[in-house]
Backbone as JSON Lines, residues from 0, in Angstrom:
{"i":0,"aa":"X","n":[19.09,-9.09,57.49],"ca":[18.91,-8.95,56.09],"c":[19.37,-7.53,55.68]}
{"i":1,"aa":"X","n":[20.3,-7.51,54.8],"ca":[20.55,-6.05,54.27],"c":[19.37,-5.5,53.47]}
{"i":2,"aa":"X","n":[19.12,-4.18,53.83],"ca":[17.83,-3.58,53.18],"c":[18.55,-2.63,52.18]}
{"i":3,"aa":"X","n":[18.16,-2.76,50.95],"ca":[18.45,-1.78,50.0],"c":[17.17,-0.82,49.81]}
{"i":4,"aa":"X","n":[17.41,0.38,49.35],"ca":[16.25,1.2,49.13],"c":[16.24,1.71,47.73]}
{"i":5,"aa":"X","n":[15.08,2.34,47.28],"ca":[15.04,2.9,45.84],"c":[14.49,1.94,44.9]}
{"i":6,"aa":"X","n":[14.65,2.34,43.73],"ca":[13.9,1.56,42.54],"c":[14.39,0.29,42.56]}
{"i":7,"aa":"X","n":[15.76,-0.05,42.68],"ca":[16.17,-1.48,42.48],"c":[15.59,-2.33,43.64]}
{"i":8,"aa":"X","n":[15.38,-1.85,44.78],"ca":[14.84,-2.56,45.93],"c":[13.39,-2.99,45.66]}
{"i":9,"aa":"X","n":[12.58,-1.93,45.04],"ca":[11.28,-2.01,44.73],"c":[11.12,-3.18,43.56]}
{"i":10,"aa":"X","n":[12.04,-3.19,42.52],"ca":[12.09,-4.3,41.63],"c":[12.3,-5.62,42.35]}
{"i":11,"aa":"X","n":[13.28,-5.7,43.09],"ca":[13.59,-6.84,43.78],"c":[12.41,-7.53,44.52]}
{"i":12,"aa":"X","n":[11.76,-6.61,45.31],"ca":[10.51,-7.07,46.1],"c":[9.52,-7.48,45.06]}
{"i":13,"aa":"X","n":[9.08,-6.68,44.0],"ca":[8.13,-7.07,43.02],"c":[8.49,-8.31,42.38]}
{"i":14,"aa":"X","n":[9.77,-8.56,42.04],"ca":[10.05,-9.81,41.34],"c":[9.93,-10.98,42.27]}
{"i":15,"aa":"X","n":[10.32,-10.87,43.5],"ca":[10.07,-11.95,44.49],"c":[8.64,-12.31,44.64]}
{"i":16,"aa":"X","n":[7.84,-11.3,44.98],"ca":[6.4,-11.42,45.08],"c":[5.79,-12.12,43.75]}
{"i":17,"aa":"X","n":[6.12,-11.64,42.66],"ca":[5.61,-12.31,41.41],"c":[5.96,-13.88,41.24]}
{"i":18,"aa":"X","n":[7.27,-14.12,41.62],"ca":[7.68,-15.56,41.66],"c":[6.84,-16.33,42.7]}
{"i":19,"aa":"X","n":[6.74,-15.9,43.96],"ca":[6.02,-16.56,44.91],"c":[4.56,-16.65,44.51]}
{"i":20,"aa":"X","n":[3.91,-15.66,43.84],"ca":[2.56,-15.81,43.52],"c":[2.41,-17.07,42.52]}
{"i":21,"aa":"X","n":[3.3,-17.01,41.36],"ca":[3.1,-18.05,40.46],"c":[3.72,-19.45,40.88]}
{"i":22,"aa":"X","n":[4.66,-19.51,41.78],"ca":[5.18,-20.79,42.01],"c":[5.37,-21.21,43.41]}
{"i":23,"aa":"X","n":[4.99,-20.25,44.34],"ca":[5.27,-20.56,45.75],"c":[4.24,-21.37,46.4]}
{"i":24,"aa":"X","n":[4.46,-21.74,47.71],"ca":[3.51,-22.44,48.6],"c":[3.4,-21.79,49.82]}
{"i":25,"aa":"X","n":[2.26,-21.36,50.3],"ca":[2.11,-20.73,51.63],"c":[1.46,-21.78,52.52]}
{"i":26,"aa":"X","n":[2.23,-22.08,53.46],"ca":[1.59,-23.22,54.41],"c":[2.65,-23.4,55.8]}
{"i":27,"aa":"X","n":[2.69,-24.54,55.86],"ca":[3.44,-25.03,57.27],"c":[3.48,-26.48,57.4]}
{"i":28,"aa":"X","n":[4.1,-26.88,58.44],"ca":[4.16,-28.29,58.7],"c":[3.43,-28.66,59.96]}
{"i":29,"aa":"X","n":[2.42,-27.91,60.27],"ca":[1.68,-28.23,61.51],"c":[2.15,-27.54,62.81]}
{"i":30,"aa":"X","n":[3.39,-27.29,62.82],"ca":[4.0,-26.59,63.92],"c":[4.54,-25.2,63.69]}
{"i":31,"aa":"X","n":[4.98,-24.99,62.42],"ca":[5.51,-23.63,62.18],"c":[5.26,-23.44,60.6]}
{"i":32,"aa":"X","n":[4.99,-22.07,60.37],"ca":[4.71,-21.65,59.05],"c":[5.93,-21.68,58.1]}
{"i":33,"aa":"X","n":[5.61,-21.79,56.92],"ca":[6.76,-21.47,55.92],"c":[6.28,-21.11,54.52]}
{"i":34,"aa":"X","n":[7.11,-20.44,53.82],"ca":[6.8,-20.14,52.47],"c":[7.82,-20.96,51.62]}
{"i":35,"aa":"X","n":[7.42,-21.81,50.59],"ca":[8.18,-22.7,49.91],"c":[8.26,-22.39,48.42]}
{"i":36,"aa":"X","n":[9.26,-22.37,47.78],"ca":[9.57,-22.28,46.52],"c":[10.13,-23.41,46.0]}
{"i":37,"aa":"X","n":[9.51,-24.28,45.14],"ca":[10.19,-25.5,44.53],"c":[10.27,-25.48,43.06]}
{"i":38,"aa":"X","n":[11.5,-25.31,42.4],"ca":[11.59,-25.33,40.91],"c":[12.69,-26.12,40.43]}
{"i":39,"aa":"X","n":[12.43,-26.36,39.14],"ca":[13.59,-27.32,38.41],"c":[14.88,-26.81,38.61]}
{"i":40,"aa":"X","n":[15.92,-27.46,38.54],"ca":[17.29,-27.27,38.63],"c":[17.75,-26.08,37.53]}
{"i":41,"aa":"X","n":[16.9,-26.28,36.38],"ca":[17.28,-25.15,35.55],"c":[17.17,-23.73,36.05]}
{"i":42,"aa":"X","n":[16.41,-23.56,37.24],"ca":[16.28,-22.19,37.67],"c":[17.27,-21.88,38.84]}
{"i":43,"aa":"X","n":[18.36,-22.54,38.88],"ca":[19.32,-22.35,39.79],"c":[19.78,-20.86,39.84]}
{"i":44,"aa":"X","n":[19.98,-20.17,38.84],"ca":[20.31,-18.73,38.8],"c":[19.35,-17.94,39.54]}
{"i":45,"aa":"X","n":[17.97,-18.28,39.47],"ca":[16.9,-17.5,40.19],"c":[17.03,-17.81,41.74]}
{"i":46,"aa":"X","n":[17.35,-18.97,42.21],"ca":[17.48,-19.37,43.46],"c":[18.8,-18.58,44.08]}
{"i":47,"aa":"X","n":[19.8,-18.54,43.32],"ca":[21.0,-17.7,43.71],"c":[20.71,-16.22,43.84]}
{"i":48,"aa":"X","n":[19.79,-15.69,43.02],"ca":[19.43,-14.27,43.08],"c":[18.63,-14.1,44.38]}
{"i":49,"aa":"X","n":[17.68,-14.92,44.56],"ca":[16.9,-14.86,45.9],"c":[17.7,-14.9,47.1]}
{"i":50,"aa":"X","n":[18.6,-16.04,47.2],"ca":[19.59,-16.01,48.23],"c":[20.37,-14.68,48.46]}
{"i":51,"aa":"X","n":[20.84,-14.07,47.55],"ca":[21.62,-12.89,47.38],"c":[20.88,-11.74,47.8]}
{"i":52,"aa":"X","n":[19.58,-11.5,47.36],"ca":[18.77,-10.38,47.53],"c":[17.94,-10.46,48.79]}
{"i":53,"aa":"X","n":[17.64,-11.71,49.31],"ca":[16.75,-11.97,50.45],"c":[17.41,-12.98,51.38]}
{"i":54,"aa":"X","n":[18.44,-12.6,51.91],"ca":[19.15,-13.59,52.68],"c":[18.34,-13.78,54.03]}
{"i":55,"aa":"X","n":[18.19,-15.04,54.41],"ca":[17.48,-15.43,55.71],"c":[16.8,-16.71,55.4]}
{"i":56,"aa":"X","n":[16.4,-16.78,54.12],"ca":[15.84,-18.2,53.64],"c":[16.93,-19.14,53.45]}
{"i":57,"aa":"X","n":[16.43,-20.49,53.35],"ca":[17.44,-21.6,53.14],"c":[17.2,-22.22,51.85]}
{"i":58,"aa":"X","n":[18.13,-22.63,51.12],"ca":[18.0,-23.31,49.83],"c":[18.53,-24.77,50.07]}
{"i":59,"aa":"X","n":[17.69,-25.61,49.53],"ca":[17.98,-27.04,49.7],"c":[18.03,-27.54,48.32]}
{"i":60,"aa":"X","n":[18.83,-28.64,48.18],"ca":[19.0,-29.38,46.96],"c":[20.31,-29.22,46.25]}
{"i":61,"aa":"X","n":[20.47,-29.64,45.13],"ca":[19.42,-30.27,44.2],"c":[18.96,-31.62,44.68]}
{"i":62,"aa":"X","n":[17.68,-31.79,44.45],"ca":[16.91,-33.11,44.71],"c":[16.63,-33.92,43.49]}
{"i":63,"aa":"X","n":[16.7,-34.99,43.5],"ca":[16.15,-36.07,42.35],"c":[15.13,-36.86,42.93]}
{"i":64,"aa":"X","n":[14.02,-36.7,42.5],"ca":[12.85,-37.54,43.1],"c":[11.79,-37.64,42.07]}
{"i":65,"aa":"X","n":[11.37,-38.96,41.73],"ca":[10.31,-39.19,40.94],"c":[10.5,-38.63,39.46]}
{"i":66,"aa":"X","n":[11.69,-38.78,39.15],"ca":[12.03,-38.25,37.81],"c":[12.29,-36.72,37.73]}
{"i":67,"aa":"X","n":[12.13,-36.13,38.74],"ca":[12.31,-34.64,38.67],"c":[13.6,-34.29,39.38]}
{"i":68,"aa":"X","n":[14.12,-33.13,39.0],"ca":[15.23,-32.51,39.5],"c":[14.91,-31.11,39.99]}
{"i":69,"aa":"X","n":[15.06,-30.81,41.18],"ca":[14.65,-29.41,41.72],"c":[15.4,-28.93,42.98]}
{"i":70,"aa":"X","n":[15.27,-27.63,43.1],"ca":[15.8,-27.0,44.36],"c":[14.69,-26.63,44.99]}
{"i":71,"aa":"X","n":[14.68,-26.4,46.34],"ca":[13.67,-25.82,47.31],"c":[14.06,-24.91,48.06]}
{"i":72,"aa":"X","n":[13.55,-23.58,48.11],"ca":[13.78,-22.55,48.92],"c":[12.76,-22.44,50.06]}
{"i":73,"aa":"X","n":[13.16,-22.13,51.12],"ca":[12.15,-22.11,52.32],"c":[12.39,-20.82,53.14]}
{"i":74,"aa":"X","n":[11.39,-20.24,53.52],"ca":[11.35,-19.07,54.38],"c":[10.72,-19.52,55.71]}
{"i":75,"aa":"X","n":[11.35,-19.46,56.83],"ca":[10.67,-19.83,58.17],"c":[11.17,-18.93,59.15]}
{"i":76,"aa":"X","n":[10.72,-19.26,60.42],"ca":[11.32,-18.57,61.57],"c":[11.26,-17.01,61.5]}
{"i":77,"aa":"X","n":[12.24,-16.3,62.14],"ca":[12.32,-14.95,62.26],"c":[12.35,-14.25,60.92]}
{"i":78,"aa":"X","n":[13.0,-14.93,59.87],"ca":[13.11,-14.3,58.42],"c":[11.76,-14.17,57.9]}
{"i":79,"aa":"X","n":[10.91,-15.31,58.06],"ca":[9.51,-15.25,57.58],"c":[8.7,-14.15,58.37]}
{"i":80,"aa":"X","n":[8.71,-14.3,59.64],"ca":[7.94,-13.29,60.41],"c":[8.35,-11.81,60.3]}
{"i":81,"aa":"X","n":[9.62,-11.58,60.3],"ca":[10.11,-10.22,60.49],"c":[10.27,-9.5,59.18]}
{"i":82,"aa":"X","n":[10.53,-10.35,58.08],"ca":[10.87,-9.66,56.75],"c":[9.91,-10.11,55.56]}
{"i":83,"aa":"X","n":[9.57,-11.33,55.41],"ca":[8.73,-11.83,54.27],"c":[7.3,-11.43,54.54]}
{"i":84,"aa":"X","n":[6.84,-11.82,55.67],"ca":[5.36,-11.52,55.88],"c":[5.09,-10.06,55.78]}
{"i":85,"aa":"X","n":[5.79,-9.07,56.3],"ca":[5.56,-7.66,56.12],"c":[5.54,-7.25,54.57]}
{"i":86,"aa":"X","n":[6.52,-7.8,53.91],"ca":[6.49,-7.61,52.37],"c":[5.23,-8.11,51.83]}
{"i":87,"aa":"X","n":[4.9,-9.47,52.06],"ca":[3.75,-9.82,51.4],"c":[2.47,-9.15,51.87]}
{"i":88,"aa":"X","n":[2.34,-8.78,53.14],"ca":[1.26,-7.92,53.5],"c":[1.08,-6.67,52.73]}
{"i":89,"aa":"X","n":[2.3,-6.16,52.42],"ca":[2.09,-4.93,51.73],"c":[1.96,-4.99,50.25]}
{"i":90,"aa":"X","n":[2.33,-6.08,49.53],"ca":[2.2,-6.21,48.08],"c":[1.24,-7.24,47.55]}
{"i":91,"aa":"X","n":[0.99,-8.32,48.37],"ca":[0.03,-9.39,47.73],"c":[-1.33,-9.22,48.3]}
{"i":92,"aa":"X","n":[-2.19,-8.86,47.51],"ca":[-3.72,-8.64,47.83],"c":[-4.41,-9.4,46.77]}
{"i":93,"aa":"X","n":[-5.78,-9.54,47.07],"ca":[-6.59,-10.02,46.09],"c":[-6.62,-9.53,44.76]}
{"i":94,"aa":"X","n":[-6.35,-8.29,44.62],"ca":[-6.39,-7.62,43.25],"c":[-5.17,-8.2,42.35]}
{"i":95,"aa":"X","n":[-4.16,-8.56,43.02],"ca":[-2.94,-9.02,42.42],"c":[-3.22,-10.48,41.89]}
{"i":96,"aa":"X","n":[-3.54,-11.4,42.92],"ca":[-3.99,-12.77,42.76],"c":[-4.61,-13.29,43.87]}
{"i":97,"aa":"X","n":[-5.99,-13.47,43.75],"ca":[-6.72,-13.8,44.71],"c":[-6.46,-15.21,45.51]}
{"i":98,"aa":"X","n":[-6.13,-16.16,44.53],"ca":[-5.74,-17.52,45.05],"c":[-4.61,-17.35,46.1]}
{"i":99,"aa":"X","n":[-3.45,-16.75,45.57],"ca":[-2.18,-16.76,46.38],"c":[-2.5,-15.94,47.54]}
{"i":100,"aa":"X","n":[-3.26,-14.73,47.53],"ca":[-3.55,-13.93,48.58],"c":[-4.37,-14.71,49.6]}
{"i":101,"aa":"X","n":[-5.35,-15.68,49.3],"ca":[-6.18,-16.35,50.21],"c":[-5.23,-17.41,50.93]}
{"i":102,"aa":"X","n":[-4.23,-17.96,50.15],"ca":[-3.48,-18.92,50.75],"c":[-2.47,-18.34,51.85]}
{"i":103,"aa":"X","n":[-2.06,-17.08,51.49],"ca":[-1.12,-16.52,52.33],"c":[-1.99,-16.03,53.73]}
{"i":104,"aa":"X","n":[-3.13,-15.6,53.47],"ca":[-3.89,-15.16,54.69],"c":[-4.21,-16.38,55.47]}
{"i":105,"aa":"X","n":[-4.63,-17.35,54.87],"ca":[-4.93,-18.8,55.53],"c":[-3.66,-19.17,56.43]}
{"i":106,"aa":"X","n":[-2.44,-19.11,55.8],"ca":[-1.28,-19.46,56.64],"c":[-1.11,-18.42,57.77]}
{"i":107,"aa":"X","n":[-1.25,-17.26,57.5],"ca":[-1.3,-16.27,58.7],"c":[-2.22,-16.65,59.75]}
{"i":108,"aa":"X","n":[-3.37,-16.93,59.34],"ca":[-4.45,-17.18,60.29],"c":[-4.25,-18.39,61.11]}
{"i":109,"aa":"X","n":[-3.64,-19.41,60.53],"ca":[-3.36,-20.67,61.25],"c":[-2.03,-20.58,62.19]}
{"i":110,"aa":"X","n":[-1.03,-19.83,61.62],"ca":[0.2,-19.88,62.46],"c":[0.36,-18.62,63.23]}
{"i":111,"aa":"X","n":[-0.29,-17.54,62.9],"ca":[-0.13,-16.44,63.67],"c":[-1.34,-15.78,64.21]}
{"i":112,"aa":"X","n":[-2.26,-16.68,64.86],"ca":[-3.6,-16.1,65.24],"c":[-3.66,-15.02,66.14]}
{"i":113,"aa":"X","n":[-2.73,-14.91,67.06],"ca":[-2.79,-13.74,67.96],"c":[-1.87,-12.69,67.81]}
{"i":114,"aa":"X","n":[-1.38,-12.43,66.65],"ca":[-0.28,-11.53,66.42],"c":[-0.82,-10.59,65.32]}
{"i":115,"aa":"X","n":[-0.14,-9.35,65.13],"ca":[-0.39,-8.48,64.13],"c":[-0.16,-8.97,62.7]}
{"i":116,"aa":"X","n":[0.85,-10.08,62.63],"ca":[0.97,-10.77,61.47],"c":[-0.21,-11.5,60.95]}
{"i":117,"aa":"X","n":[-1.28,-11.87,61.73],"ca":[-2.37,-12.53,61.12],"c":[-3.34,-11.57,60.59]}
{"i":118,"aa":"X","n":[-3.2,-10.25,60.9],"ca":[-4.12,-9.42,60.35],"c":[-3.73,-9.09,58.94]}
{"i":119,"aa":"X","n":[-4.77,-9.03,57.97],"ca":[-4.45,-8.8,56.64],"c":[-4.61,-7.31,56.28]}
């Protein structure tokens, strides 16, 4: 992942954290953790921005299911562990959004129980 520094990087991180707080899912499939962002195809530019500024996640879609049209971005594996979890550890806390912070901590407790990543 290319790391930018300065005010623009802080904006990028803050924007991503805000989107994940509002629309993201912190969980897993029973074997591995993931952070998922699923939104209508109208938000394609946002997904393109995420892929440009946070390479390492995967974009799937567009899907058409149950009358909905959406894209799904997923962060898993080393990108999740080495890049996204440290960002969320730094910026996502109960003062920002208790519900999202609890979901994030629950994901870490379930999937990273013996690592520093599980500590909040």
